[in-house]
mmCIF file of the N, C-alpha and C atoms, coordinates in Angstrom:
data_MODEL
# 
_entry.id   MODEL 
# 
loop_
_atom_site.group_PDB 
_atom_site.id 
_atom_site.type_symbol 
_atom_site.label_atom_id 
_atom_site.label_alt_id 
_atom_site.label_comp_id 
_atom_site.label_asym_id 
_atom_site.label_entity_id 
_atom_site.label_seq_id 
_atom_site.pdbx_PDB_ins_code 
_atom_site.Cartn_x 
_atom_site.Cartn_y 
_atom_site.Cartn_z 
_atom_site.occupancy 
_atom_site.B_iso_or_equiv 
_atom_site.pdbx_formal_charge 
_atom_site.auth_seq_id 
_atom_site.auth_comp_id 
_atom_site.auth_asym_id 
_atom_site.auth_atom_id 
_atom_site.pdbx_PDB_model_num 
ATOM 1   N N  . MET A 1 1  ? -13.795 -11.086 5.134   1.00 0.00 ? 1  MET A N  1 
ATOM 2   C CA . MET A 1 1  ? -14.997 -11.187 4.330   1.00 0.00 ? 1  MET A CA 1 
ATOM 3   C C  . MET A 1 1  ? -14.950 -12.492 3.547   1.00 0.00 ? 1  MET A C  1 
ATOM 4   N N  . SER A 1 2  ? -16.074 -13.150 3.475   1.00 0.00 ? 2  SER A N  1 
ATOM 5   C CA . SER A 1 2  ? -16.126 -14.370 2.670   1.00 0.00 ? 2  SER A CA 1 
ATOM 6   C C  . SER A 1 2  ? -16.772 -14.049 1.320   1.00 0.00 ? 2  SER A C  1 
ATOM 7   N N  . PHE A 1 3  ? -16.214 -14.623 0.301   1.00 0.00 ? 3  PHE A N  1 
ATOM 8   C CA . PHE A 1 3  ? -16.692 -14.389 -1.052  1.00 0.00 ? 3  PHE A CA 1 
ATOM 9   C C  . PHE A 1 3  ? -17.411 -15.623 -1.565  1.00 0.00 ? 3  PHE A C  1 
ATOM 10  N N  . LYS A 1 4  ? -18.208 -15.435 -2.603  1.00 0.00 ? 4  LYS A N  1 
ATOM 11  C CA . LYS A 1 4  ? -18.852 -16.559 -3.268  1.00 0.00 ? 4  LYS A CA 1 
ATOM 12  C C  . LYS A 1 4  ? -18.686 -16.385 -4.773  1.00 0.00 ? 4  LYS A C  1 
ATOM 13  N N  . ILE A 1 5  ? -18.894 -17.450 -5.490  1.00 0.00 ? 5  ILE A N  1 
ATOM 14  C CA . ILE A 1 5  ? -18.780 -17.413 -6.945  1.00 0.00 ? 5  ILE A CA 1 
ATOM 15  C C  . ILE A 1 5  ? -19.778 -16.394 -7.491  1.00 0.00 ? 5  ILE A C  1 
ATOM 16  N N  . GLY A 1 6  ? -19.294 -15.561 -8.403  1.00 0.00 ? 6  GLY A N  1 
ATOM 17  C CA . GLY A 1 6  ? -20.125 -14.523 -9.005  1.00 0.00 ? 6  GLY A CA 1 
ATOM 18  C C  . GLY A 1 6  ? -19.919 -13.142 -8.408  1.00 0.00 ? 6  GLY A C  1 
ATOM 19  N N  . ASP A 1 7  ? -19.225 -13.062 -7.256  1.00 0.00 ? 7  ASP A N  1 
ATOM 20  C CA . ASP A 1 7  ? -18.972 -11.757 -6.637  1.00 0.00 ? 7  ASP A CA 1 
ATOM 21  C C  . ASP A 1 7  ? -18.036 -10.918 -7.502  1.00 0.00 ? 7  ASP A C  1 
ATOM 22  N N  . LEU A 1 8  ? -18.297 -9.629  -7.547  1.00 0.00 ? 8  LEU A N  1 
ATOM 23  C CA . LEU A 1 8  ? -17.441 -8.686  -8.253  1.00 0.00 ? 8  LEU A CA 1 
ATOM 24  C C  . LEU A 1 8  ? -16.417 -8.153  -7.249  1.00 0.00 ? 8  LEU A C  1 
ATOM 25  N N  . VAL A 1 9  ? -15.132 -8.283  -7.571  1.00 0.00 ? 9  VAL A N  1 
ATOM 26  C CA . VAL A 1 9  ? -14.059 -7.923  -6.650  1.00 0.00 ? 9  VAL A CA 1 
ATOM 27  C C  . VAL A 1 9  ? -13.017 -7.063  -7.346  1.00 0.00 ? 9  VAL A C  1 
ATOM 28  N N  . ARG A 1 10 ? -12.137 -6.521  -6.552  1.00 0.00 ? 10 ARG A N  1 
ATOM 29  C CA . ARG A 1 10 ? -10.970 -5.790  -7.061  1.00 0.00 ? 10 ARG A CA 1 
ATOM 30  C C  . ARG A 1 10 ? -9.800  -6.080  -6.127  1.00 0.00 ? 10 ARG A C  1 
ATOM 31  N N  . HIS A 1 11 ? -8.591  -5.735  -6.585  1.00 0.00 ? 11 HIS A N  1 
ATOM 32  C CA . HIS A 1 11 ? -7.408  -5.911  -5.750  1.00 0.00 ? 11 HIS A CA 1 
ATOM 33  C C  . HIS A 1 11 ? -7.455  -4.924  -4.586  1.00 0.00 ? 11 HIS A C  1 
ATOM 34  N N  . LYS A 1 12 ? -6.960  -5.333  -3.432  1.00 0.00 ? 12 LYS A N  1 
ATOM 35  C CA . LYS A 1 12 ? -6.794  -4.389  -2.325  1.00 0.00 ? 12 LYS A CA 1 
ATOM 36  C C  . LYS A 1 12 ? -5.642  -3.456  -2.683  1.00 0.00 ? 12 LYS A C  1 
ATOM 37  N N  . SER A 1 13 ? -5.779  -2.196  -2.341  1.00 0.00 ? 13 SER A N  1 
ATOM 38  C CA . SER A 1 13 ? -4.730  -1.232  -2.667  1.00 0.00 ? 13 SER A CA 1 
ATOM 39  C C  . SER A 1 13 ? -3.424  -1.563  -1.951  1.00 0.00 ? 13 SER A C  1 
ATOM 40  N N  . GLU A 1 14 ? -3.496  -2.092  -0.745  1.00 0.00 ? 14 GLU A N  1 
ATOM 41  C CA . GLU A 1 14 ? -2.288  -2.473  -0.009  1.00 0.00 ? 14 GLU A CA 1 
ATOM 42  C C  . GLU A 1 14 ? -1.518  -3.565  -0.768  1.00 0.00 ? 14 GLU A C  1 
ATOM 43  N N  . PHE A 1 15 ? -2.233  -4.519  -1.338  1.00 0.00 ? 15 PHE A N  1 
ATOM 44  C CA . PHE A 1 15 ? -1.605  -5.578  -2.133  1.00 0.00 ? 15 PHE A CA 1 
ATOM 45  C C  . PHE A 1 15 ? -0.892  -4.981  -3.341  1.00 0.00 ? 15 PHE A C  1 
ATOM 46  N N  . LEU A 1 16 ? -1.559  -4.076  -4.043  1.00 0.00 ? 16 LEU A N  1 
ATOM 47  C CA . LEU A 1 16 ? -0.949  -3.459  -5.221  1.00 0.00 ? 16 LEU A CA 1 
ATOM 48  C C  . LEU A 1 16 ? 0.306   -2.670  -4.850  1.00 0.00 ? 16 LEU A C  1 
ATOM 49  N N  . ARG A 1 17 ? 0.264   -1.960  -3.739  1.00 0.00 ? 17 ARG A N  1 
ATOM 50  C CA . ARG A 1 17 ? 1.451   -1.211  -3.286  1.00 0.00 ? 17 ARG A CA 1 
ATOM 51  C C  . ARG A 1 17 ? 2.584   -2.161  -2.930  1.00 0.00 ? 17 ARG A C  1 
ATOM 52  N N  . ASN A 1 18 ? 2.265   -3.285  -2.277  1.00 0.00 ? 18 ASN A N  1 
ATOM 53  C CA . ASN A 1 18 ? 3.299   -4.230  -1.849  1.00 0.00 ? 18 ASN A CA 1 
ATOM 54  C C  . ASN A 1 18 ? 4.036   -4.862  -3.014  1.00 0.00 ? 18 ASN A C  1 
ATOM 55  N N  . ILE A 1 19 ? 3.353   -5.041  -4.141  1.00 0.00 ? 19 ILE A N  1 
ATOM 56  C CA . ILE A 1 19 ? 4.021   -5.654  -5.289  1.00 0.00 ? 19 ILE A CA 1 
ATOM 57  C C  . ILE A 1 19 ? 4.404   -4.610  -6.345  1.00 0.00 ? 19 ILE A C  1 
ATOM 58  N N  . PHE A 1 20 ? 4.257   -3.336  -5.993  1.00 0.00 ? 20 PHE A N  1 
ATOM 59  C CA . PHE A 1 20 ? 4.635   -2.218  -6.873  1.00 0.00 ? 20 PHE A CA 1 
ATOM 60  C C  . PHE A 1 20 ? 3.931   -2.280  -8.227  1.00 0.00 ? 20 PHE A C  1 
ATOM 61  N N  . TRP A 1 21 ? 2.649   -2.622  -8.212  1.00 0.00 ? 21 TRP A N  1 
ATOM 62  C CA . TRP A 1 21 ? 1.859   -2.693  -9.445  1.00 0.00 ? 21 TRP A CA 1 
ATOM 63  C C  . TRP A 1 21 ? 1.023   -1.428  -9.545  1.00 0.00 ? 21 TRP A C  1 
ATOM 64  N N  . CYS A 1 22 ? 1.358   -0.572  -10.490 1.00 0.00 ? 22 CYS A N  1 
ATOM 65  C CA . CYS A 1 22 ? 0.639   0.697   -10.596 1.00 0.00 ? 22 CYS A CA 1 
ATOM 66  C C  . CYS A 1 22 ? 0.135   0.986   -12.005 1.00 0.00 ? 22 CYS A C  1 
ATOM 67  N N  . LEU A 1 23 ? 0.552   0.199   -12.991 1.00 0.00 ? 23 LEU A N  1 
ATOM 68  C CA . LEU A 1 23 ? 0.111   0.415   -14.364 1.00 0.00 ? 23 LEU A CA 1 
ATOM 69  C C  . LEU A 1 23 ? -0.642  -0.804  -14.882 1.00 0.00 ? 23 LEU A C  1 
ATOM 70  N N  . ASP A 1 24 ? -1.650  -0.572  -15.695 1.00 0.00 ? 24 ASP A N  1 
ATOM 71  C CA . ASP A 1 24 ? -2.417  -1.638  -16.343 1.00 0.00 ? 24 ASP A CA 1 
ATOM 72  C C  . ASP A 1 24 ? -3.052  -2.619  -15.361 1.00 0.00 ? 24 ASP A C  1 
ATOM 73  N N  . VAL A 1 25 ? -3.484  -2.129  -14.223 1.00 0.00 ? 25 VAL A N  1 
ATOM 74  C CA . VAL A 1 25 ? -4.171  -2.966  -13.240 1.00 0.00 ? 25 VAL A CA 1 
ATOM 75  C C  . VAL A 1 25 ? -5.627  -3.132  -13.691 1.00 0.00 ? 25 VAL A C  1 
ATOM 76  N N  . PRO A 1 26 ? -6.133  -4.378  -13.745 1.00 0.00 ? 26 PRO A N  1 
ATOM 77  C CA . PRO A 1 26 ? -7.542  -4.554  -14.115 1.00 0.00 ? 26 PRO A CA 1 
ATOM 78  C C  . PRO A 1 26 ? -8.453  -3.827  -13.131 1.00 0.00 ? 26 PRO A C  1 
ATOM 79  N N  . LEU A 1 27 ? -9.495  -3.227  -13.642 1.00 0.00 ? 27 LEU A N  1 
ATOM 80  C CA . LEU A 1 27 ? -10.422 -2.462  -12.811 1.00 0.00 ? 27 LEU A CA 1 
ATOM 81  C C  . LEU A 1 27 ? -11.120 -3.338  -11.780 1.00 0.00 ? 27 LEU A C  1 
ATOM 82  N N  . ASN A 1 28 ? -11.655 -4.449  -12.215 1.00 0.00 ? 28 ASN A N  1 
ATOM 83  C CA . ASN A 1 28 ? -12.330 -5.379  -11.316 1.00 0.00 ? 28 ASN A CA 1 
ATOM 84  C C  . ASN A 1 28 ? -12.427 -6.727  -12.007 1.00 0.00 ? 28 ASN A C  1 
ATOM 85  N N  . GLY A 1 29 ? -13.035 -7.678  -11.315 1.00 0.00 ? 29 GLY A N  1 
ATOM 86  C CA . GLY A 1 29 ? -13.204 -9.008  -11.885 1.00 0.00 ? 29 GLY A CA 1 
ATOM 87  C C  . GLY A 1 29 ? -14.299 -9.762  -11.176 1.00 0.00 ? 29 GLY A C  1 
ATOM 88  N N  . LYS A 1 30 ? -14.651 -10.903 -11.763 1.00 0.00 ? 30 LYS A N  1 
ATOM 89  C CA . LYS A 1 30 ? -15.706 -11.738 -11.202 1.00 0.00 ? 30 LYS A CA 1 
ATOM 90  C C  . LYS A 1 30 ? -15.100 -13.057 -10.741 1.00 0.00 ? 30 LYS A C  1 
ATOM 91  N N  . ILE A 1 31 ? -15.433 -13.463 -9.520  1.00 0.00 ? 31 ILE A N  1 
ATOM 92  C CA . ILE A 1 31 ? -14.959 -14.743 -8.999  1.00 0.00 ? 31 ILE A CA 1 
ATOM 93  C C  . ILE A 1 31 ? -15.689 -15.862 -9.734  1.00 0.00 ? 31 ILE A C  1 
ATOM 94  N N  . VAL A 1 32 ? -14.912 -16.788 -10.318 1.00 0.00 ? 32 VAL A N  1 
ATOM 95  C CA . VAL A 1 32 ? -15.504 -17.893 -11.048 1.00 0.00 ? 32 VAL A CA 1 
ATOM 96  C C  . VAL A 1 32 ? -15.219 -19.247 -10.400 1.00 0.00 ? 32 VAL A C  1 
ATOM 97  N N  . GLU A 1 33 ? -14.309 -19.261 -9.419  1.00 0.00 ? 33 GLU A N  1 
ATOM 98  C CA . GLU A 1 33 ? -13.978 -20.513 -8.740  1.00 0.00 ? 33 GLU A CA 1 
ATOM 99  C C  . GLU A 1 33 ? -13.359 -20.184 -7.393  1.00 0.00 ? 33 GLU A C  1 
ATOM 100 N N  . LEU A 1 34 ? -13.670 -20.995 -6.394  1.00 0.00 ? 34 LEU A N  1 
ATOM 101 C CA . LEU A 1 34 ? -13.059 -20.857 -5.078  1.00 0.00 ? 34 LEU A CA 1 
ATOM 102 C C  . LEU A 1 34 ? -12.357 -22.153 -4.721  1.00 0.00 ? 34 LEU A C  1 
ATOM 103 N N  . GLY A 1 35 ? -11.386 -22.048 -3.800  1.00 0.00 ? 35 GLY A N  1 
ATOM 104 C CA . GLY A 1 35 ? -10.664 -23.230 -3.353  1.00 0.00 ? 35 GLY A CA 1 
ATOM 105 C C  . GLY A 1 35 ? -11.586 -24.199 -2.628  1.00 0.00 ? 35 GLY A C  1 
ATOM 106 N N  . PRO A 1 36 ? -11.016 -25.229 -2.007  1.00 0.00 ? 36 PRO A N  1 
ATOM 107 C CA . PRO A 1 36 ? -11.810 -26.235 -1.307  1.00 0.00 ? 36 PRO A CA 1 
ATOM 108 C C  . PRO A 1 36 ? -12.740 -25.615 -0.255  1.00 0.00 ? 36 PRO A C  1 
ATOM 109 N N  . VAL A 1 37 ? -13.846 -26.285 -0.009  1.00 0.00 ? 37 VAL A N  1 
ATOM 110 C CA . VAL A 1 37 ? -14.858 -25.767 0.921   1.00 0.00 ? 37 VAL A CA 1 
ATOM 111 C C  . VAL A 1 37 ? -14.278 -25.507 2.301   1.00 0.00 ? 37 VAL A C  1 
ATOM 112 N N  . ARG A 1 38 ? -13.424 -26.398 2.776   1.00 0.00 ? 38 ARG A N  1 
ATOM 113 C CA . ARG A 1 38 ? -12.871 -26.231 4.123   1.00 0.00 ? 38 ARG A CA 1 
ATOM 114 C C  . ARG A 1 38 ? -11.843 -25.106 4.207   1.00 0.00 ? 38 ARG A C  1 
ATOM 115 N N  . CYS A 1 39 ? -11.281 -24.725 3.091   1.00 0.00 ? 39 CYS A N  1 
ATOM 116 C CA . CYS A 1 39 ? -10.203 -23.730 3.112   1.00 0.00 ? 39 CYS A CA 1 
ATOM 117 C C  . CYS A 1 39 ? -10.229 -22.895 1.846   1.00 0.00 ? 39 CYS A C  1 
ATOM 118 N N  . PRO A 1 40 ? -11.243 -22.059 1.664   1.00 0.00 ? 40 PRO A N  1 
ATOM 119 C CA . PRO A 1 40 ? -11.325 -21.270 0.414   1.00 0.00 ? 40 PRO A CA 1 
ATOM 120 C C  . PRO A 1 40 ? -10.395 -20.065 0.429   1.00 0.00 ? 40 PRO A C  1 
ATOM 121 N N  . LEU A 1 41 ? -9.084  -20.331 0.407   1.00 0.00 ? 41 LEU A N  1 
ATOM 122 C CA . LEU A 1 41 ? -8.104  -19.255 0.475   1.00 0.00 ? 41 LEU A CA 1 
ATOM 123 C C  . LEU A 1 41 ? -7.740  -18.676 -0.884  1.00 0.00 ? 41 LEU A C  1 
ATOM 124 N N  . VAL A 1 42 ? -8.041  -19.409 -1.947  1.00 0.00 ? 42 VAL A N  1 
ATOM 125 C CA . VAL A 1 42 ? -7.659  -18.986 -3.295  1.00 0.00 ? 42 VAL A CA 1 
ATOM 126 C C  . VAL A 1 42 ? -8.904  -18.909 -4.170  1.00 0.00 ? 42 VAL A C  1 
ATOM 127 N N  . ALA A 1 43 ? -8.962  -17.871 -4.986  1.00 0.00 ? 43 ALA A N  1 
ATOM 128 C CA . ALA A 1 43 ? -10.073 -17.706 -5.919  1.00 0.00 ? 43 ALA A CA 1 
ATOM 129 C C  . ALA A 1 43 ? -9.526  -17.544 -7.331  1.00 0.00 ? 43 ALA A C  1 
ATOM 130 N N  . ARG A 1 44 ? -10.254 -18.072 -8.303  1.00 0.00 ? 44 ARG A N  1 
ATOM 131 C CA . ARG A 1 44 ? -9.936  -17.779 -9.704  1.00 0.00 ? 44 ARG A CA 1 
ATOM 132 C C  . ARG A 1 44 ? -10.848 -16.631 -10.102 1.00 0.00 ? 44 ARG A C  1 
ATOM 133 N N  . VAL A 1 45 ? -10.228 -15.578 -10.647 1.00 0.00 ? 45 VAL A N  1 
ATOM 134 C CA . VAL A 1 45 ? -10.960 -14.367 -11.013 1.00 0.00 ? 45 VAL A CA 1 
ATOM 135 C C  . VAL A 1 45 ? -10.792 -14.107 -12.500 1.00 0.00 ? 45 VAL A C  1 
ATOM 136 N N  . ASN A 1 46 ? -11.900 -13.862 -13.167 1.00 0.00 ? 46 ASN A N  1 
ATOM 137 C CA . ASN A 1 46 ? -11.870 -13.383 -14.555 1.00 0.00 ? 46 ASN A CA 1 
ATOM 138 C C  . ASN A 1 46 ? -11.872 -11.864 -14.483 1.00 0.00 ? 46 ASN A C  1 
ATOM 139 N N  . TRP A 1 47 ? -10.756 -11.254 -14.862 1.00 0.00 ? 47 TRP A N  1 
ATOM 140 C CA . TRP A 1 47 ? -10.579 -9.809  -14.725 1.00 0.00 ? 47 TRP A CA 1 
ATOM 141 C C  . TRP A 1 47 ? -11.167 -9.057  -15.906 1.00 0.00 ? 47 TRP A C  1 
ATOM 142 N N  . SER A 1 48 ? -11.416 -7.784  -15.702 1.00 0.00 ? 48 SER A N  1 
ATOM 143 C CA . SER A 1 48 ? -12.028 -6.930  -16.725 1.00 0.00 ? 48 SER A CA 1 
ATOM 144 C C  . SER A 1 48 ? -11.142 -6.738  -17.947 1.00 0.00 ? 48 SER A C  1 
ATOM 145 N N  . ASP A 1 49 ? -9.848  -7.029  -17.824 1.00 0.00 ? 49 ASP A N  1 
ATOM 146 C CA . ASP A 1 49 ? -8.952  -6.886  -18.977 1.00 0.00 ? 49 ASP A CA 1 
ATOM 147 C C  . ASP A 1 49 ? -8.860  -8.166  -19.805 1.00 0.00 ? 49 ASP A C  1 
ATOM 148 N N  . GLY A 1 50 ? -9.684  -9.172  -19.476 1.00 0.00 ? 50 GLY A N  1 
ATOM 149 C CA . GLY A 1 50 ? -9.710  -10.408 -20.235 1.00 0.00 ? 50 GLY A CA 1 
ATOM 150 C C  . GLY A 1 50 ? -8.813  -11.505 -19.707 1.00 0.00 ? 50 GLY A C  1 
ATOM 151 N N  . THR A 1 51 ? -8.051  -11.245 -18.666 1.00 0.00 ? 51 THR A N  1 
ATOM 152 C CA . THR A 1 51 ? -7.190  -12.269 -18.088 1.00 0.00 ? 51 THR A CA 1 
ATOM 153 C C  . THR A 1 51 ? -7.943  -13.027 -17.002 1.00 0.00 ? 51 THR A C  1 
ATOM 154 N N  . SER A 1 52 ? -7.424  -14.188 -16.672 1.00 0.00 ? 52 SER A N  1 
ATOM 155 C CA . SER A 1 52 ? -7.972  -15.012 -15.596 1.00 0.00 ? 52 SER A CA 1 
ATOM 156 C C  . SER A 1 52 ? -6.803  -15.478 -14.752 1.00 0.00 ? 52 SER A C  1 
ATOM 157 N N  . THR A 1 53 ? -6.869  -15.221 -13.438 1.00 0.00 ? 53 THR A N  1 
ATOM 158 C CA . THR A 1 53 ? -5.773  -15.610 -12.556 1.00 0.00 ? 53 THR A CA 1 
ATOM 159 C C  . THR A 1 53 ? -6.322  -16.168 -11.252 1.00 0.00 ? 53 THR A C  1 
ATOM 160 N N  . ARG A 1 54 ? -5.449  -16.875 -10.535 1.00 0.00 ? 54 ARG A N  1 
ATOM 161 C CA . ARG A 1 54 ? -5.751  -17.305 -9.179  1.00 0.00 ? 54 ARG A CA 1 
ATOM 162 C C  . ARG A 1 54 ? -5.083  -16.306 -8.249  1.00 0.00 ? 54 ARG A C  1 
ATOM 163 N N  . ILE A 1 55 ? -5.787  -15.981 -7.168  1.00 0.00 ? 55 ILE A N  1 
ATOM 164 C CA . ILE A 1 55 ? -5.274  -14.990 -6.235  1.00 0.00 ? 55 ILE A CA 1 
ATOM 165 C C  . ILE A 1 55 ? -5.779  -15.329 -4.841  1.00 0.00 ? 55 ILE A C  1 
ATOM 166 N N  . LEU A 1 56 ? -4.963  -15.032 -3.844  1.00 0.00 ? 56 LEU A N  1 
ATOM 167 C CA . LEU A 1 56 ? -5.405  -15.211 -2.457  1.00 0.00 ? 56 LEU A CA 1 
ATOM 168 C C  . LEU A 1 56 ? -6.571  -14.281 -2.177  1.00 0.00 ? 56 LEU A C  1 
ATOM 169 N N  . VAL A 1 57 ? -7.603  -14.806 -1.522  1.00 0.00 ? 57 VAL A N  1 
ATOM 170 C CA . VAL A 1 57 ? -8.768  -13.965 -1.238  1.00 0.00 ? 57 VAL A CA 1 
ATOM 171 C C  . VAL A 1 57 ? -8.420  -12.846 -0.267  1.00 0.00 ? 57 VAL A C  1 
ATOM 172 N N  . SER A 1 58 ? -7.348  -13.006 0.491   1.00 0.00 ? 58 SER A N  1 
ATOM 173 C CA . SER A 1 58 ? -6.923  -11.947 1.409   1.00 0.00 ? 58 SER A CA 1 
ATOM 174 C C  . SER A 1 58 ? -6.424  -10.714 0.648   1.00 0.00 ? 58 SER A C  1 
ATOM 175 N N  . ASN A 1 59 ? -6.145  -10.844 -0.642  1.00 0.00 ? 59 ASN A N  1 
ATOM 176 C CA . ASN A 1 59 ? -5.689  -9.732  -1.467  1.00 0.00 ? 59 ASN A CA 1 
ATOM 177 C C  . ASN A 1 59 ? -6.824  -9.106  -2.273  1.00 0.00 ? 59 ASN A C  1 
ATOM 178 N N  . LEU A 1 60 ? -8.063  -9.515  -1.989  1.00 0.00 ? 60 LEU A N  1 
ATOM 179 C CA . LEU A 1 60 ? -9.236  -9.021  -2.697  1.00 0.00 ? 60 LEU A CA 1 
ATOM 180 C C  . LEU A 1 60 ? -10.162 -8.279  -1.760  1.00 0.00 ? 60 LEU A C  1 
ATOM 181 N N  . GLU A 1 61 ? -10.958 -7.383  -2.350  1.00 0.00 ? 61 GLU A N  1 
ATOM 182 C CA . GLU A 1 61 ? -12.044 -6.733  -1.622  1.00 0.00 ? 61 GLU A CA 1 
ATOM 183 C C  . GLU A 1 61 ? -13.228 -6.599  -2.568  1.00 0.00 ? 61 GLU A C  1 
ATOM 184 N N  . ALA A 1 62 ? -14.403 -6.476  -1.988  1.00 0.00 ? 62 ALA A N  1 
ATOM 185 C CA . ALA A 1 62 ? -15.600 -6.326  -2.802  1.00 0.00 ? 62 ALA A CA 1 
ATOM 186 C C  . ALA A 1 62 ? -15.515 -5.023  -3.577  1.00 0.00 ? 62 ALA A C  1 
ATOM 187 N N  . ASP A 1 63 ? -15.935 -5.050  -4.823  1.00 0.00 ? 63 ASP A N  1 
ATOM 188 C CA . ASP A 1 63 ? -15.971 -3.829  -5.634  1.00 0.00 ? 63 ASP A CA 1 
ATOM 189 C C  . ASP A 1 63 ? -17.233 -3.062  -5.253  1.00 0.00 ? 63 ASP A C  1 
ATOM 190 N N  . PRO A 1 64 ? -17.102 -1.822  -4.774  1.00 0.00 ? 64 PRO A N  1 
ATOM 191 C CA . PRO A 1 64 ? -18.271 -1.065  -4.341  1.00 0.00 ? 64 PRO A CA 1 
ATOM 192 C C  . PRO A 1 64 ? -19.240 -0.735  -5.468  1.00 0.00 ? 64 PRO A C  1 
ATOM 193 N N  . ARG A 1 65 ? -18.792 -0.877  -6.714  1.00 0.00 ? 65 ARG A N  1 
ATOM 194 C CA . ARG A 1 65 ? -19.687 -0.591  -7.845  1.00 0.00 ? 65 ARG A CA 1 
ATOM 195 C C  . ARG A 1 65 ? -20.629 -1.754  -8.137  1.00 0.00 ? 65 ARG A C  1 
ATOM 196 N N  . SER A 1 66 ? -20.450 -2.882  -7.420  1.00 0.00 ? 66 SER A N  1 
ATOM 197 C CA . SER A 1 66 ? -21.296 -4.038  -7.717  1.00 0.00 ? 66 SER A CA 1 
ATOM 198 C C  . SER A 1 66 ? -22.669 -3.915  -7.091  1.00 0.00 ? 66 SER A C  1 
# 
């Protein structure tokens, strides 16, 4: 799936299981920046808990509540 700036996303559950993250996971976030046009593999996401991080888009999925 390709994302665009402004999309509401969440972590894929498989990603969370792989890194053993089960507590205090942000509910969702909004994409505010994408990598280069030719290779948008990384997105900057402003998460619902107030943090902002860069994450591989392969570890994201669209939030169905959007």
